[in-house]
C-alpha positions in Angstrom: 0.0 0.0 0.0 2.8 2.4 0.9 4.5 1.7 -2.4 1.3 2.3 -4.3 0.7 5.6 -2.5 4.2 6.7 -3.3 3.8 5.9 -7.0 0.4 7.6 -7.1 1.9 10.7 -5.4 4.7 10.7 -8.0 2.2 10.5 -10.9 0.2 13.5 -9.5 3.4 15.5 -9.0 4.5 14.7 -12.6 1.2 15.8 -13.9 1.4 19.1 -12.1 5.0 19.6 -13.2 4.1 18.9 -16.8 1.2 21.4 -16.7 3.2 24.2 -15.0 4.0 27.3 -17.1 7.6 27.7 -18.0 9.4 30.9 -17.0 10.0 33.1 -20.1 12.7 35.6 -20.5 11.8 38.4 -22.9 14.1 41.2 -24.1 12.4 44.3 -25.6 14.3 47.0 -27.5 13.1 50.6 -27.6 14.7 52.2 -30.6 14.1 55.8 -31.3 15.4 59.4 -31.5 16.9 60.3 -28.2 18.8 63.4 -29.1 17.3 65.0 -32.2 14.1 66.6 -33.6 11.8 63.7 -32.4 13.4 63.2 -28.9 10.5 65.0 -27.0 7.7 63.1 -28.7 9.6 59.8 -28.4 12.9 59.4 -26.7 13.1 58.5 -23.0 9.3 58.9 -22.7 8.9 55.7 -24.7 11.1 53.8 -22.3 9.1 55.0 -19.4 5.9 54.0 -21.2 7.3 50.5 -21.9 8.3 50.0 -18.2 4.8 51.1 -17.1 3.3 48.5 -19.4 5.5 45.7 -17.9 4.5 46.8 -14.4 0.8 47.1 -15.1 0.8 43.7 -16.7 2.4 42.3 -13.6 4.8 40.3 -15.9 7.0 39.0 -13.1 4.0 37.5 -11.3 3.0 35.7 -14.5 6.4 34.1 -15.0 7.5 36.6 -17.7 10.8 38.3 -16.9 11.2 41.4 -19.1 14.4 43.2 -19.8 14.2 46.6 -21.6 17.1 48.1 -23.6 17.1 51.3 -25.6 19.2 53.0 -28.2 19.4 56.2 -30.3 19.0 55.6 -34.1 19.9 59.2 -34.8 17.1 59.3 -37.5 19.5 57.4 -39.9 18.3 54.2 -41.6 21.8 52.7 -41.6 22.3 53.3 -37.9 18.8 51.9 -37.1 19.2 48.8 -39.1 22.7 48.2 -37.7 21.4 48.4 -34.1 18.5 46.1 -35.0 20.9 43.5 -36.4 23.1 43.7 -33.4 20.2 43.4 -31.0 18.7 40.4 -32.8 22.0 38.6 -33.6 24.1 39.3 -30.5 22.0 40.6 -27.7 18.9 38.4 -27.8 16.3 41.1 -28.4 13.0 39.5 -29.2 11.0 42.5 -30.3 11.7 46.2 -31.2 9.2 49.0 -30.4 8.7 52.7 -31.3 11.1 53.7 -34.1 10.0 57.2 -35.3 11.3 58.4 -38.7 9.7 56.3 -41.4 12.9 55.7 -43.4 14.4 54.1 -40.3 11.2 52.2 -39.6 11.1 50.7 -43.1 14.7 49.6 -42.7 14.1 48.0 -39.3 11.0 46.3 -40.6 13.1 44.6 -43.3 15.8 43.4 -40.9 13.1 42.1 -38.5 11.6 40.1 -41.3 15.0 38.6 -42.2 15.6 37.6 -38.6 12.0 36.4 -38.0 11.5 38.7 -34.9 8.8 41.2 -34.1 8.6 44.9 -34.8 5.8 47.1 -33.4 6.0 50.6 -34.6 4.5 53.5 -32.7 6.5 56.5 -33.8 6.7 56.4 -37.6 4.0 57.6 -40.0 4.5 56.1 -43.5 1.4 54.1 -44.4 3.7 52.0 -46.6 4.5 50.0 -43.5 1.2 48.3 -43.9 0.9 48.9 -47.7 3.3 47.7 -50.4 6.1 47.3 -47.9 4.1 45.4 -45.3 5.6 42.5 -43.5 4.2 39.5 -41.5 6.6 40.5 -38.7 5.6 44.2 -38.4 2.6 45.9 -36.7 1.9 49.6 -37.1 0.2 50.8 -33.9 -0.5 54.5 -33.4 -1.1 56.6 -36.6 -0.1 56.8 -40.2 -0.1 59.2 -43.1 -3.4 58.0 -44.5 -5.1 58.6 -41.2 -3.6 62.1 -40.9 -4.6 63.1 -44.4 -8.1 61.7 -43.8 -8.4 63.6 -40.6 -6.7 67.0 -40.9 -6.7 67.2 -44.6 -10.4 66.3 -44.9 -11.3 68.9 -42.2 -9.4 71.7 -43.9 -11.1 70.9 -47.3 -14.5 70.9 -45.7 -13.8 74.3 -44.3 -13.1 75.7 -47.8 -9.4 75.0 -48.1 -9.6 73.8 -51.7 -6.1 74.9 -52.9 -2.9 73.6 -51.2 0.8 74.1 -51.2 3.0 71.7 -49.4 6.2 72.2 -47.4 7.5 68.7 -47.1 10.4 66.9 -45.2 12.5 65.3 -47.9 12.4 61.7 -46.7 9.9 58.7 -46.7 7.5 60.1 -44.1 7.2 63.6 -45.7 6.8 62.1 -49.2 4.1 59.7 -48.0 2.2 62.4 -46.1 2.2 64.8 -49.1 1.1 61.9 -51.4 -1.8 60.8 -49.2 -3.0 64.3 -48.5 -2.8 65.2 -52.2 -5.0 62.2 -53.0 -7.6 63.3 -50.5 -7.6 67.0 -51.6 -7.9 66.0 -55.3 -10.6 63.4 -54.5 -12.6 66.2 -52.7 -12.4 68.5 -55.7 -9.5 70.6 -54.5 -6.2 71.4 -56.2 -2.5 71.3 -55.2 -0.7 74.4 -56.6 2.8 73.2 -55.7 5.2 71.9 -53.2 8.7 72.3 -52.0 11.0 69.7 -50.2 13.2 70.8 -47.3 16.2 68.9 -45.9 15.6 66.7 -42.9 16.1 67.9 -40.3 15.8 71.5 -41.2 16.4 74.9 -39.5 15.7 77.8 -41.8 12.3 77.5 -43.5 12.0 81.1 -44.7 12.5 80.5 -48.4 10.0 77.6 -48.4 7.4 79.7 -46.6 7.9 82.6 -49.1 7.3 80.2 -51.9 4.1 78.9 -50.2 3.0 82.5 -49.6 3.6 83.4 -53.2 1.6 80.4 -54.5 -1.6 82.0 -53.2 -2.8 78.6 -51.9 -5.5 78.8 -49.2 -3.8 76.1 -47.2 -0.1 75.6 -46.6 0.3 71.9 -45.7 3.2 71.0 -43.4 4.2 67.5 -44.3 6.9 67.4 -41.6 7.0 66.7 -37.9 8.6 67.4 -34.5 11.3 70.1 -34.4 10.8 70.8 -38.1 7.1 71.6 -37.7 7.8 73.7 -34.6 10.3 75.8 -36.5 8.1 76.1 -39.6 5.1 77.4 -37.6 7.3 79.8 -35.6 8.8 81.3 -38.7 5.4 81.5 -40.4 4.2 83.5 -37.4 7.2 85.8 -37.7 6.4 86.5 -41.4 2.7 87.1 -40.6 1.7 84.5 -43.2 -1.7 83.6 -41.6 -2.6 87.3 -41.3 -2.8 87.4 -45.1 -5.6 84.8 -45.1 -3.7 81.6 -45.7 -4.1 78.8 -43.2 -1.4 76.4 -41.9 -2.3 72.7 -41.8 0.0 70.9 -39.4 -0.5 67.4 -40.9 1.4 65.8 -38.0 1.3 67.7 -34.7 2.1 66.3 -31.3 1.2 67.7 -28.0 4.9 68.2 -27.3 5.0 70.5 -30.3 2.2 72.6 -29.0 3.9 72.8 -25.6 7.1 74.1 -27.3 5.2 76.6 -29.5 2.9 77.9 -26.8 -0.8 78.7 -27.3 -0.2 82.2 -28.4 1.5 80.9 -31.6 -0.4 77.5 -31.9 -3.9 78.6 -31.2 -6.5 77.6 -33.9 -4.4 74.8 -35.4 -6.5 71.9 -36.5 -4.8 68.5 -36.0 -5.4 64.8 -35.8 -4.1 62.6 -33.0 -4.6 59.0 -31.8 -4.5 59.9 -28.1 -4.8 62.9 -25.8 -4.1 62.8 -22.1 -7.3 64.6 -21.2 -9.8 62.4 -23.2 -11.3 60.5 -20.3 -10.8 59.3 -16.8 -8.5 56.4 -17.9 -6.3 58.5 -20.1 -6.0 61.1 -17.3 -5.1 58.6 -14.6 -2.4 56.9 -16.8 -1.0 60.3 -18.0 -0.7 61.6 -14.4 1.4 58.5 -13.5 3.5 59.0 -16.7 4.1 62.7 -15.8 5.3 61.8 -12.4 8.1 59.8 -14.0 8.7 62.4 -16.8 9.5 65.7 -15.0 5.8 66.7 -15.3 5.6 66.3 -19.0 2.4 64.7 -20.4 2.7 61.8 -22.8 2.5 62.1 -26.6 0.5 59.7 -28.7 3.8 57.9 -29.5 4.4 57.2 -25.8 0.8 56.0 -25.5 1.3 53.7 -28.5 4.4 52.2 -26.9 2.5 51.4 -23.7 -0.4 49.8 -25.5 1.6 47.8 -27.9 4.0 46.4 -25.2 0.9 45.5 -23.2 -0.7 43.6 -26.2 2.6 41.8 -26.9 2.9 40.6 -23.3 -0.8 39.4 -23.4 0.0 37.3 -26.4 3.1 35.8 -24.8 1.0 34.9 -21.7 -1.8 33.4 -23.9 0.6 31.2 -25.9 3.2 30.5 -23.2 5.8 31.2 -25.9 7.9 34.0 -27.3 8.3 32.4 -30.7 7.8 35.3 -33.2 5.3 33.4 -35.5 3.2 32.1 -32.6 3.1 35.5 -30.8 2.3 37.4 -34.0 -0.5 35.1 -34.8 -2.0 35.5 -31.4 -1.7 39.3 -31.5 -3.7 39.3 -34.7 -6.2 36.9 -33.3 -6.9 38.7 -30.0 -8.7 42.0 -30.0 -6.6 44.9 -28.7 -8.0 46.4 -25.4 -6.2 48.9 -23.2 -7.1 52.0 -21.2 -5.5 54.4 -23.7 -6.9 53.4 -27.1 -9.8 51.2 -26.0 -10.8 48.2 -28.2 -9.4 47.5 -31.6 -7.8 44.9 -33.7 -4.5 44.1 -35.5 -5.4 43.5 -39.2 -3.6 41.0 -41.4 -1.6 43.8 -43.0 -0.3 44.8 -39.5 -2.4 47.9 -39.2 -4.0 48.4 -35.7 -7.4 50.0 -36.0 -8.7 52.3 -33.3 -10.5 55.7 -33.1 -8.7 58.8 -34.2 -9.5 62.4 -33.0 -9.7 65.7 -34.7 -8.7 68.6 -32.3 -8.4 72.3 -32.4 -5.7 74.0 -30.3 -7.2 76.3 -27.7 -6.8 80.0 -27.4 -4.7 81.0 -24.4 -7.8 82.3 -22.5 -9.5 79.0 -23.0 -6.8 76.9 -21.4 -7.3 76.0 -17.7 -3.7 75.2 -17.0 -0.5 73.4 -18.1 -1.0 70.9 -21.0 -4.7 71.9 -21.4 -4.3 72.5 -25.1 -7.0 70.8 -27.1 -10.7 70.9 -27.7 -12.2 67.9 -29.4 -13.9 68.6 -32.8 -14.7 65.1 -33.8 -14.1 61.4 -33.1 -13.2 59.5 -36.3 -14.4 55.9 -35.8 -11.9 53.1 -36.2 -13.7 51.8 -39.3 -13.2 55.1 -41.0 -9.9 56.3 -39.5 -7.5 54.1 -41.5 -7.1 53.1 -45.1 -9.4 50.2 -46.2 -7.7 46.9 -46.1 -8.1 46.2 -49.8 -6.6 49.6 -50.9 -3.1 49.4 -49.4 -1.5 46.9 -51.8 -0.1 44.7 -49.0 0.8 41.3 -50.4 -0.5 39.6 -47.2 -4.0 40.6 -48.1 -5.5 38.0 -50.3 
């Protein structure tokens, strides 16, 4: 009897051991601009957001040990792809997040596909990431050029802005944003009178602004971002361009840009964002915690995207008890996205994450109730309308 009891106990112990979850070590890389024109909207804030996601998920309690590393890609595709290769080949990084600057993001997407890892982009804008250059290893989380054109461009045309001139950053993102906005303007019956490309990053935009002014276009579309957009708007104010009746369309504006510009200069700008700290109780609560770790600075939509995407990635690892890229990617596309910052959504087969987008207008100084109180909501663009239809992007993964 004693021997039988011992054998039975051993069988039960074996069953429990076999069914136990294995401890999983996961290494996440936050790759972005930590010293240049996109450092404020991305940079260290994205690392903070990733750490918050790991903590809120209670990864350690679930047997998932997460190590976060970060690096500066300097807005250079060769630097970004080199870091990605080193991380994947030598340092055991399983997934890369953030990566503003579309030319860098497209390069990292290619390396990730070659190495069969995972890349979830929050910072770059080129819709090509889920279009002709889509990858089974890449997810595009926060925003893209099609959504920006649809939001801000569409709003400006409806307000009578039917002639446009573009000031465009001369790299993949700027080209894509001008292309997508041009398509929307022309589809709506408007006309593009011209465009000019500026070096990336730029500093002196005076000659470009004078060309835009001379065009007589009702709308000057700024197909740039970060420090370039800030400097363009500042110099436009110095030249008094909007006083002559022309309007500026900041096609990609971040709350960090508005903070740098100040409401006196930025008031009245219409813009499209995927997230705003003051949208609801959940976004306010999370943003307050973020600000406590970020010297009082509120998060950008890029920071919010890093948080939400890391959270979804960890949920997929927990659900599959695996960190294998193919297994985890399949689960991320199978599971609905659901987090306190973007709400419910989905990861489409082309890698595009769908969620609501928001059209805002920058408040006048007298309308603001305090620091970072910068936006008033004009419209919510439902997820089904916010992003390019699945069958129009040219992604080879879409059958």
